[in-house]
N, C-alpha and C positions, 0 to 999 in steps of 0.2 A: 192508661199505659199501652194498651193495646193497639189503641189508635194512633199515637204518637209513632210506635215501634214502626206500625204499618207505612205509615206516611216517608218515615226514613228510609224503610226498605227500598220504596219505590223510587225516591230521588236519588239515591245511592245507585241503584241499578240503572237507571236513565244515565246516570253520569258516568257509568260504567262502559254502557254500550256506546256513547257516545265518542269517548275516549280509542275503541275499538273500532269502531267505524274510520277514526281519522287514523290511527295506526296503519290501518288497510292502506289507504291514501298515499301515506306517506311510503310505505312497502312498494307501491307501483313507482313513486319517482323514484325510491333506492336502487330500486332493481334496473333501471335503466342505465345507471354508470359502469355496472358489468358488461353489458353489452354494446356500450360505444366504440365506434370503429377507431377513433384516435383518441385514445383514453389517455389523459396526460398523466406526465411520470409522478405528479405528486397530487394527492387528494385535492379538488378544487374547493372555494369557501361554500358553494352549495351542496356539494357531497358533504363535508363535515358538518354543515349547520342542519343537514337531513338527518344525518344518521344521531347527531345529538337530540334532535328532536324526538327521533321515535324512542331512544334511551330513557329520555323524560316523561314518555307517555306511558312507558312500561313501569316506572317506576311508579306515577301515578295511580297508574291502573292497580298496583300491587297493595297499594293504600287504601284503596276505596276497595278491593277485596276482602284486607285484614276487616277493615271496618264490617264490611257486608258478615262477616263470620262472626266476628263478637255482638254484633245486633242480633244472629239466629240462635246464638249462646242462651241469650240475654234472656229470651221467648221460653214458654213454659213447654212440655212436651204436647199440651193439647192445643196450642196454636200453632207453634212450627208443624208448616209442612211439608209435606214430600216436595213439592214443587222447588219452593223456596232451595231446598237441598240441591236439586239437579240444577237447578239456575246458577247457585254457587259453586259447584263442581263445573260445571261447563265453563263459568267464566276464568277459572284457573286453570282447565284445561288450555282455552283458548290462549292466556299470559303465556303458558308454558309452551306452546306452538308458535307463538311469536318470538320469543326470545330465541328459539329455535331456528326461526326464519332470518331473524336478524344476524346470528352468526353466520349463516350457511352465507348470506349474500355480500358479508364483510368479507368473508373467505375468498369468493367469486372475484369479487373486486380487486384485493389484494392480488390473487392468483393472474387475473387478466392484465394488472398492472406492470406485476413482475415481467410479463410473457412479454408485453409490449415494451418493457425498458432491456430487456435482452435483444430483442430483434432491431430494435435501437442500436444499441452498442455494437453489434455484428455489422451492420450496414457502416455505419462511422468506422470500425475497424477496418472493413474492405476498401471502403474509400480511402481511407489513409494508406494503406497498401498500395492501391492501385496508382495513388498521385506519388509515391515516393518511387515507384517501379512503374513507369510509361509502358515499357516493352511487355509486361506481363499482361498490363490492361488492355493494350492492343491485340494480344492473343487472345484473350477473354472474351473481346467484341468479337473476333473473328469466328471463337467456337459458337458464340450466341447465332450469328449470322448464318452460320453452318447449319447450326440446328432448326433455325427458321425455316430453311431452305428446306431440310428435309421431310421437316413437319409439313410443307408443302406439298413436295413431291408425295408425301403419304398420303394427304388429300385428294390431289388428283389422281392417283392409282386407284385410290377407292372409289372415285366418281367413274373412271373408266372401267372397272370391276363390274361397277352395278351398271353400267351402259349395255357391258356384252354381255349378261346376264338378262337383262332386259329384252335385247336381242334374241336372244338364245328361246327364251321363252314365247316372241313373237314367233319365231320360225316354226316351235313346235306345235302352236296353237292353228298357223296357217295348213301344216301338213295335216293334221286333227281335223280342221275343217273341210280339207281337200278328202280323206277319207270318208267321212260322213256325205258330201257329195256324190262322192263316187257310189256309196252305199244304196244313196237315196235311188240314183240314176239306175243301178242293177235292178232295184226291187221295182220301181217302177215298170221295167222293161220285161220283169216275168207277170206284171199283173196285165190279162187280156183288155184292151182297149184302151191302157194308159197312154201308151203312144201315139195313139190317133187324136186322142184328146188334146193331149200337148200340141201335137201339129196343127191340128184345129184353132189351138190357143192363139199358135204364133202366125199363123197365116191371116187370122182376125185381127191381130194387132198391126202386121203388116197392109192389112187392106185400109184399115182406120188411117194408117198412117201416110197412105198415098192421097186416101181421099183428103185429110185433112192439108196435105202440101198443096193439092190441088186448088182447094178453096183459097189457101192463103196466094197463092199466085194468081187466082184472080180477082182476089181484092185487090192485089199490088197492080194489077192492070188497070184493073177499073180506076186506082186511086191516080195513076199518072193519066190515064185519058182524059179525066175531069179537069187534072192539075193544068 
């Protein structure tokens, strides 16, 4: 009797876990209906089918959980384990959580559909009003164009303000670099021998430039001579 009871418990648990996994998969499909960008005004065949499948799985799981509970009650206190009690409690909690999830998703889909229908009705009313009042439609068009122009001007003003700010920052940086250069030159003038060293470096550069220029001129003359 204990062996058959254990086998029945394992089989029922396997079926319950399989149905829980199927429910999670269907929830993933069902949740996409509430986030659809163009939700239809009425439930589609796929939406209705998915909701029915979830409801059916929940009912099957409730039946299996009841069978697990009866099977556990039929066992003696010696053979009934705490692990089985925990497993049964977990399945009940998961079933309750999934029922709440179904209710929440169904409400989200209903709210999204009502919101989409309301926006559609408002647009239809506006279009009908504009069709029956062409003067108002033209005035609205001019107001929209004015708003777009104002937004364009605002963007242009923002870009110009940024350009002026960048230009001002460049001027500040140039002034700071000039001050640093003047301080370096002033400090160098106070150190003995620095001015002479700088002069010799400049003279050497000029001498090297003259020598290099003479060499290039000589090469050009030789090239023209042999050409």
